[in-house]
Every structure is written in C-alpha cells, then in structure tokens.
C-alpha positions as CSV (number, residue, x, y, z in Angstrom):
1,M,105.1,113.5,89.9
2,I,103.8,114.2,86.4
3,I,102.0,111.6,84.2
4,R,102.5,112.3,80.5
5,D,102.7,110.6,77.2
6,A,106.0,108.8,76.6
7,V,108.3,110.1,73.9
8,A,111.3,108.6,72.2
9,A,113.7,110.3,74.7
10,D,112.2,108.2,77.5
11,I,113.1,104.8,75.8
12,P,116.5,104.3,77.7
13,A,114.8,104.8,81.1
14,I,111.8,102.6,80.0
15,A,114.2,99.9,78.8
16,A,116.2,100.0,82.1
17,I,113.0,99.8,84.3
18,Y,111.7,96.8,82.3
19,A,115.1,95.1,82.2
20,H,115.2,95.1,86.0
21,H,111.7,93.5,86.1
22,V,112.8,90.9,83.5
23,Q,116.0,90.0,85.4
24,H,114.6,90.1,88.9
25,G,110.9,89.7,88.9
26,T,108.0,87.5,87.9
27,G,105.6,90.3,86.8
28,T,106.8,89.6,83.3
29,F,107.5,86.2,81.9
30,E,110.2,87.5,79.5
31,E,113.6,86.0,80.5
32,E,115.9,88.2,78.3
33,P,115.5,92.0,78.5
34,P,114.7,93.6,75.1
35,N,117.0,96.2,73.9
36,A,116.1,99.9,73.5
37,A,115.2,99.5,69.8
38,D,112.8,96.6,70.7
39,M,111.2,98.8,73.4
40,A,110.9,101.7,70.9
41,A,109.1,99.4,68.5
42,R,106.7,98.2,71.1
43,M,105.9,101.7,72.2
44,A,105.4,102.8,68.5
45,K,103.0,99.9,67.9
46,V,100.9,100.8,70.9
47,Q,100.8,104.5,70.0
48,K,100.1,103.8,66.3
49,A,97.0,101.9,67.4
50,G,95.8,105.0,69.2
51,C,96.4,103.6,72.7
52,A,98.3,105.3,75.5
53,W,101.9,104.7,76.6
54,L,102.5,106.9,79.6
55,V,105.4,107.7,81.9
56,A,105.5,108.9,85.5
57,E,108.1,111.6,85.7
58,D,109.5,112.3,89.2
59,D,110.4,115.7,90.6
60,A,113.9,115.5,89.3
61,G,112.8,114.8,85.8
62,G,113.6,111.1,85.9
63,I,111.2,108.3,84.8
64,A,109.8,106.6,87.9
65,G,107.6,104.2,85.9
66,Y,105.7,103.6,82.8
67,G,102.5,101.9,81.7
68,Y,100.4,101.4,78.7
69,Y,97.3,99.7,77.4
70,A,96.4,98.1,74.1
71,Q,93.6,96.1,72.8
72,Y,93.5,92.8,74.7
73,R,93.9,90.7,71.7
74,D,94.0,91.4,67.9
75,R,90.7,89.8,66.9
76,S,88.0,92.3,66.2
77,A,85.6,90.9,68.9
78,Y,88.0,92.2,71.5
79,R,88.0,95.8,70.2
80,F,86.3,97.2,73.3
81,S,88.6,95.4,75.8
82,A,92.0,96.6,76.7
83,E,94.9,95.2,78.8
84,D,97.2,97.3,80.9
85,S,100.9,96.8,81.7
86,I,102.7,98.8,84.4
87,Y,106.3,98.8,85.5
88,V,107.8,100.9,88.3
89,R,111.4,101.7,89.0
90,D,112.5,99.5,91.9
91,D,113.6,102.3,94.2
92,V,110.1,103.9,94.1
93,R,107.9,100.9,94.4
94,G,105.1,101.2,96.9
95,Q,105.0,105.1,96.6
96,G,101.9,105.4,94.4
97,V,103.6,105.6,91.0
98,G,101.9,102.4,89.7
99,K,98.5,103.5,91.1
100,A,98.8,106.9,89.4
101,L,99.7,105.3,86.1
102,V,96.9,102.8,86.2
103,A,94.4,105.5,87.1
104,A,95.5,107.6,84.1
105,L,95.3,104.6,81.8
106,L,91.8,103.8,83.0
107,D,90.7,107.4,82.2
108,R,92.3,107.4,78.8
109,A,91.0,104.0,77.8
110,G,87.5,104.9,78.9
111,K,87.6,108.1,76.9
112,Q,88.8,106.1,73.9
113,G,85.7,103.9,74.0
114,F,87.1,100.8,75.7
115,R,84.5,99.1,77.9
116,Q,86.7,96.7,79.9
117,M,90.3,96.9,81.3
118,L,92.0,93.6,81.9
119,A,95.1,93.1,84.0
120,V,97.1,89.9,83.3
121,I,99.4,89.8,86.3
122,G,102.4,87.6,86.4
123,D,102.7,85.7,89.7
124,S,100.0,85.2,92.3
125,E,102.5,86.4,94.9
126,N,102.7,89.8,93.2
127,V,100.7,91.5,96.0
128,G,101.7,95.0,95.0
129,S,100.2,94.8,91.5
130,I,97.2,92.9,92.7
131,G,96.6,95.3,95.5
132,L,96.9,98.4,93.4
133,H,94.5,97.0,90.9
134,L,92.0,96.0,93.6
135,A,92.3,99.6,95.0
136,L,91.3,101.0,91.6
137,G,88.1,98.8,91.3
138,F,89.4,95.7,89.5
139,R,88.2,92.3,90.6
140,Q,90.0,89.1,90.4
141,V,88.3,86.9,87.7
142,G,90.7,84.0,87.7
143,V,94.0,82.4,88.3
144,M,95.9,80.3,85.8
145,R,98.0,78.0,87.9
146,A,101.6,77.2,87.0
147,V,101.5,78.4,83.4
148,G,104.9,80.0,83.5
149,M,108.4,78.8,84.4
150,K,110.8,81.5,85.6
151,F,113.7,81.4,88.0
152,N,113.4,77.6,88.1
153,R,109.9,77.7,89.6
154,W,106.3,77.5,88.4
155,V,104.5,80.9,88.3
156,D,100.8,81.6,88.2
157,V,99.0,84.3,86.3
158,V,96.2,86.3,88.0
159,L,93.5,87.7,85.8
160,M,91.7,90.9,86.9
161,Q,89.0,93.0,85.2
162,R,87.5,96.4,85.6
163,P,84.5,97.8,83.7
164,L,84.9,101.2,82.0
165,G,82.2,103.7,81.1
166,E,79.0,102.0,80.1
167,A,80.8,98.6,80.3
168,D,78.3,96.0,79.2
169,R,75.2,98.0,80.0
170,T,74.9,99.2,76.4
171,V,76.1,98.1,73.0
172,P,78.6,100.6,71.4
173,E,77.5,102.2,68.2
C-alpha cells in the first residue's frame, strides 16, 4: 500500500468510496452522495488551504481509501487545530488502511504547524474508527448524544483529540 497525495484522477474512486459510506453508514451524516464535481471542489478547497488530502493506493493501483485534514473551523482562533476525515473502501475495512492514512495525516499536520488533531466521528457505535483513533493516541473528549438523524434513528457524535508537536506546551510564534 502506498499513501500519496490525491490527484484529480483519483476523484471517481474517492466519490465512489464516499457514496458507499453516505448510503450505508453513519460515519457521515450526509444523506445524498455528492457527485464527482462536488468531491473535486472539496478536495481543491482542502489542498488550496495547504492541508493534505491523501489516498491509500493498493497493490493493484486501486484506491483503497482516502483521508484529509483541514482547519477545524474557519475562525482564526482555530488556526492551530485540524480535523481529520477518513473513508475506506468497504472490502478492505479492518486491514490497516484507515490507520495508515490517519498516521500520515498526523505527521503532515504536525509538520504544517497544527497543534491539535480532532476527530469528529459519526456514531458512537463506529467502533472501527474510534478504535483506530485510540490506537494512534487520540482520547475521547466527549459524546454529543442524538444530534443526527439517519436511517430513521438518532445518531451520536464522538469527539476525539490528539496533541501534535508542542501541543499546548508552547505558544506558536
């Protein structure tokens, strides 16, 4: 498996992976899959901001998953806090793709000067995503109960956080 920066040619595979999660999972609260043009715009926005949008390429050259980070929120006070998003192709879930992507994102975000990485995980029953974040040093900092409605049921959001670099030990220059 190769982790690399995503390029425009990856958009169809990225859109297909995300569409599956939209249609069948609660890791995202979107209910209608965005089209390829919308996904391309999302990727361009993240990359234009200088943040990473990565793909995991399998041995056959297919895209096994993707992930990205961006500033947690637009307000300037959040400029040192990022949020990750990870989506893995359904047939390779549980095989380390997500973990490899998150590890690469943590490295890139730390080198870019971010001090905190946040994970906003859809569904408190999403044990795969919660487990991989725990394995990479995140800690759970909260659960927002029943804030989403998907597939005719209430869905929680789990908030996780991991310090990067100097974290809050120093004030960035």
